N, C-alpha and C positions, 0 to 999 in steps of 0.2 A: 691527608683526609682520615679523621677517626669516627666518621658517622658509621651506622649500622650497614649501610649499602657497601661501603669499603672494607668494610671486615668480611662479609658475606662474599662478594664477590673476590676477595685477596684467598679466602679458603677454598674457592672452588664450588661450593654449594649456592645453588640459587634459591632463592624462597618459592615454594608451592603456590600457585595462585590460588586465590583465596573463592570460596563455593560463590556459585552464580548469587544466591539469595544475599550473602552478605556483601559482594560487590554492588547489588542494588541498593543496599541498604546504605551502603558507605557513599553512595551518589545522590541520596536524597529520594530514590525509587524503593517503593515497598514492594515486595513480591505480590501478586494478585492474586487472590485465591479464586479456585476453580469456579465459583458462581459469578464472579465479578467479571472474570473471562470469558464467561458464556455471555456474558450480557454486552460485552465489549464487541462480540463477535456479531451480535444479532443487531447492533447499532451500526457496525460498519457494513453489514448486508443492506440495511436500509438505505444509510447514506450510499453506498453504491448504485442502488436502483435509482434514487434521486439524481446522483451525477450523470448517471446514464440517460436518463429521461431530459434533464436541463441539455446534456450535449448534443443529443438528438437533436432537440428543436432549434439549436442555438448553431449548431453547423450548417443547417440548411437555410437557415434566414439569412445570416451573413455571410456567405460563402468561403472567402479565402481567411479572413479574420475569424468567422465565427467557427471554423474548423480548428484553428489555432487555439483558440479561446476553449474549446471542447477538450481538445486533447491536453492543455495545459490544466484544466482542472481534473480529467481524469490523472494525471499525474501527480498532481497534488495529494490527491484521494489516497491513490496506491503507496506514494512514498510516507505520506501520513500514518497510513494503515501499518505499514512495515515499523515505522519509529514509535508507535504507539504500543503497539502489542509486542514486538521485537522478535518476532518470529513471521513464518511464511502464510502461518493460518489466517492471520489478518488480512493479507494482501488477498487471500484466495477468499476469505468472506466478501470483501469489499469487490473484490471482482469478479463474484458469482452474482451479488446484485447487480453490479454494471451489466454483463452480459445477459442476464434475466432480462432486465428492462430495454436493451436494444435489441436483442430477438423477439420480445412481443411487441415491439413496436414497429418491426419490418415486416411483421404478416399483415398482410392487406385484409380490408373488411370483403365480405359477399360483394359488395354494391364494386368494389374496386378501388377504393379509396386506401392508401397506405402511407406512412409519415415517410418512409424511405423510397425514393424513386430508382434506385439501382445504379446512380449515377457514381463518378470518380469520389467525390467528396464524401460519399457513406461508406464508401469500401475503404476508403484513407480512415476515416473515422473508426469502422469496426476493427478492422485489421491491426491498426496503430494503437488503440486503445487495449488490444490483447497483447500485443507487443510489448507496451510498457506496463502491463500487469505482469509479464513474464519477467521481465527485466528488473523489476522492484522485488518479486518473489524469490529472485535467485542472487540477489545482492549479497555480499558480504557484512555480517554485522560490523559494526562500526568498533572499532578497538577501544577496549575501556581502560585507561590510564589505572595502575595498580596501587593502593593505598601505601 
């Protein structure tokens, strides 16, 4: 083999990894400007609130399958936020919106009406959703092939 890889490995020198911005550009991803990044975080916050609200309604309506559907929707949001932003802040923004919506919906009104009845399904949705958010936030970054 006479390619550039065989010469570099034969001499014992390893090529230095490309900077993060160059790796992103090489794979078709342009680095985001700070203003665009903040817009992404705001969109993920709103999406988290919407998914949390929808999940709260669905998990109680169709109990066994609704709970699974609500947790799958939350998982898709958190994992998608991780992949879209490439960092934990995106998951934190989506998880913050999700948690805010779920907590606000769990408060009862003075008349005694509340969306959560305090049963097993509600607790599994709340604790399971938080656990999924933490798992997605602590995932390793996917390995990027070098050019």
